[in-house]
C-alpha positions, 0 to 999 in steps of 0.5 A: 630834564634839560635839552641835550643840545641847548640846555633849555627846558624840556616839556612833555607832549603826548600824542595818541596814535593807532599804536597807543599813546606816545609821550615825547619831550620837546625843548621849549627853546630850540624845539628839539625833540627827545624820544625814549627807546621805541617812541620815534618808531611809533610815530614814524608812519603816523601823520602826527610826526609832522605835526609834532615836529614844529621846530624851526629847521634852521635852528635844528640844522645849527644844533645838529653841528653839535655832535658831542652830546650827553644823554639827559637821563644818564649823562653818558656821551651819546653816539651820533646816528642818522634816521635812514629815512631822512 
């Protein structure tokens, strides 16, 4: 799978949480993360979420300006959403 923002290669990372294993995809170029349905919620209250989000904040902010993003799985345009906790 390619990164939906910068088209870099995505690499899978698995974290073991109290709620079970969660596999996320992280871009090897921009450090962005892709969560399938329910994965972000499993990590939200776990200390692992800060550990997994190791990307450069300035790169993330620059990539957030790109709002026309296609899903890397089905290629349909995705809706912009904000995490209400951040």
